[in-house]
N, C-alpha and C positions, 0 to 999 in steps of 0.2 A: 600575412599571416597564414597564408595557405601554407608556405614554404616553410615558414617557421616550424610549425606542426609537422610538415613530413619529416623537416630535419631531428626533429626531437623523438617524433618516433621511430625514424631509420637508428639514433644512434642508441635508442631503446627498445631492444626486444620485445623485454618482459613488458613493457607497456603498450605495446601495439597488437602483443596477444592477449591481455585483459581486457584492452578496448574491444576486441573481436567476440570475446566470450563472453562480456559483461549481459549485452541485451538475450543471448541466449538464456544464461541462467538466469536472469531476472523472471526470464518466460516460465522456463522451469519450475522456480522457486513457486510464483505466485501462482501459477495456473495448473500447478501437476502436486507439487510436493506440499504445498500449504491445503490444499481439498482433502488431498490424502491424510495430512497429521490431524486434520478438524474432524474426518470422518470416522479415524480411531480414538480421536477425544470422545466425540459422539457415543461410543459404546459403554461408556465408564459413568453416562447420566441415567437417568429414569425417566418414565414417561407416568405422569399423574393419571389413575384409570379413573377419575371422574371428571376432570375436566379435557382430556389429552393432550396437554402441555408438556413439554419437556422441564423436566427438575434437574438444574445443575448442581445434584449435589453428586460428589465423587461417591461411586458405587460399580463393586465388580460382580454384583448380580448377574445381570445380561450375560457377561463372559463366562462366568462359571454354569450358568446354566448352559449356554451353547456347546462348551465344551465337555459338559458331564452327561447331557439328555441321550440318550440311546439314539431315539430318534433322530435328532440334529446330526448323529454321529453316522448314523446309515443312510441319511440324504446326504452326507460329507462324502461317504465312501462311495454310493451311487454315483454322485457325480466323477469322483476320480477315475471310477472304472469304465465311466464313459468315454472322458479324456484319453484313457489310457487307449482303452481301445481305437480310438478315432486315430490316434496317434501311429499305434500300430498299423492299422488298414491303409492308411495315408502310407508308410513308409515301404508298403510290400507293394503298391501299386505304383509310388515315384521311381523305386528302385529300377526297374526293366523299361519304364516311359522315359526317365531323365539317360538311361545307359543306350538305350536305341537312339535319340535324340544327339546325342553327344559323340557317340563311337560309331555309329551305323549310318544314319541318315546324312545324305549327302549336304555338300554347303548351300544349295539349291532349296533345297526341304526341309532345311534346320529352323532357320528363321521362319515358316512357314507353321511348325510345328510349335515354336515357342510362343509365337501371335496365340495360337488355337487354346496353347494350359493359360496365357494370361486374358483370354475373350471373357470367360466365365466372372473375373473378377470386374468388369464394366458394367456386369447389370446389376439390378437392385437385390438386395438380401433377400427382401421379404417377396420378390416375383421368384426369385427359385427356389424357395420355402414352399412355397404355395405350389409351385410347379412340380415339386416332389409329393406333396400332398395329393395331388392329383393322383399319380403314379401308384399311390403306395393306398389309396383309398379300400378299404377291404371286396367291399361288394361293387365288381364293375369298373373296377380300374382299368388303366392301360397297360399294367404288366397282366390282368385277369388273374387265371388259377397261382402265380409265381410272385403274387404282393405278399408280403409279409405282414401285410396291414399295418396298424397303428400300433404302436410301443416301441421298446427301447431296440429293436430292430432298425426300425424307423428311423429313430435320433440318429444310431450311430452311422448309418447307412447315408444320412443329410448332410449331416456334419462333417463326414469323407467328403462328400463333394463339392461342400463349402470351402473347405480348409485345403484340399488337397494342392492347390498351385503354390501355396506357401512350403511346402515340402519340397515338392518338384523343382522348383527355382535354387536352392541350397544344394540340391543333389546334383543337379545339371551343372552349376557351376563348379561342386567338387570335381567331377569326373572329368569338366574341361579343363580344367587346372593341371591334371594328371599328365607326368610326363608318358609318353606312348614309350617308352625306351623301358618303362619296368616290367609292359605287357609282353612287347617282343622279348626282352630275355627271360621272361616265363615260360613263351610259346621255344626259345631257342632250346629250353632246358627242358622240352618234353611236356611240359605242362597242358591239360586240357583246358577250354575256353572256360569250363566252370569252375575248375581248380585255380585257375588264373583268377577268376571273379571272386572266388571266395576267400583265397589265401594273401590275394594283390588288393583287389580293389575294396572290399568290402570294409577291410581294418582302414585304410586311408581315406574310406567316404564314413566314417563313423562319427568326426566332428562335422561335416554336414549334415547328416541326419540328425544329429543331436541338435543343431542350430534350427533345422525345420522343426523338429518337436517341438520345439520352445515355442512356438508360433501355434502350431495345430494343438497342444495341449495346453495352452493359456486361453487360446480363444473358447476353444471346448468347455474349458472350467467355467468361464463367466455367462456361457451362452444361456438363453432362459426362453428365446421366441419359438427355436424349434421344438423345443420339448412343448410348449404348450399348443402347437400347430400339428406334430404329428406323434407325439410322445404320450396322449391320450391323457390320465390324472395325475401319471407319477411327477414326484417333482425333483428338481434338481437345486443346488444351492440357489443359483440367479432367480427361480421361480420363487424362493423362498425370501429373498429378501426382497422383489418387485411386491409380493403379496403384502409383506409386512411395514413396507417402509411408510406409508401412508397414514398408516395408525400406531405404528411404535416404532419410531426411527432409531432410537437406541438401540432397540434389539436386532432391528436390521442391519445396523452398523456392526453389532456384535457378531451377526451371522456373516458378515464380509469378512471379518478376520481370517476365518476359516479358509476360503479361497485364497488369501495372502501369505496366508502361513506355508497351504501346500504348494503353493509356487515358489514363495522362498526356499522350501525345503529340496526342491523339482530344481533350480537353479543351481545350490550349493553342489547338487549331486553330480550334474552335468559340467560342471566347471571344470574339472581335470582333464575333459575331452578337448578343451581350447574351443569348443563350439561357441563360446561365447563372445571370443574374439573375430568370429566370422558374420556376426551379426551387424 
């Protein structure tokens, strides 16, 4: 029986491929796409103000309210601004670090540096956020007078620390895959190191930076714990969803549509750079 099955699969590669992909596709459909579709569908229902139960009558009131209310749009803009700031700061920090790791560091120290970059990912998310909360405390913090206190600066700094490895790794891989002949050719033509980096390395690293930005941007866009712990009373979209889903699930689902739309627009924007093929 086993030999017959192997013979059939050998003669029919399409059937073999289908057998390999079916479990993964079923898992993706049942545990990812289906819950997301149900979430989006819930946005078009409403909550009975007296009983608090969901009324399954189709209505666009929640979606229209979220997309037209200035307060919610301001929260969305604030969230996108934080995500963009974290992404830019991660890129600025990752470029010199990844360049040193790939081009300057020796063969023995390179794995050590890579391990140091990955080590924070092994620690608990909450432990890292609380550690930054101690660092950034306005009165008597470990940073002393240099502490910016709680607020948006603290949120951007903390999220940058959390997501920096997701930017370093793609940039490091991009630099490692570059051919040394390109840099040697620019040096032979008399270009200085900064000129070579600006005219050769950066353009070739654009897809890698864009690939890393997918992680830093999306993770910052949906974060809400960091804002609660070090951001003071300000809200992002994640906080708005968290504070309303237990009392008005359809409205929370409508708010959740905003980051989905922002992320879809972002992915469509960077698709031309070839970044998605590097993920």
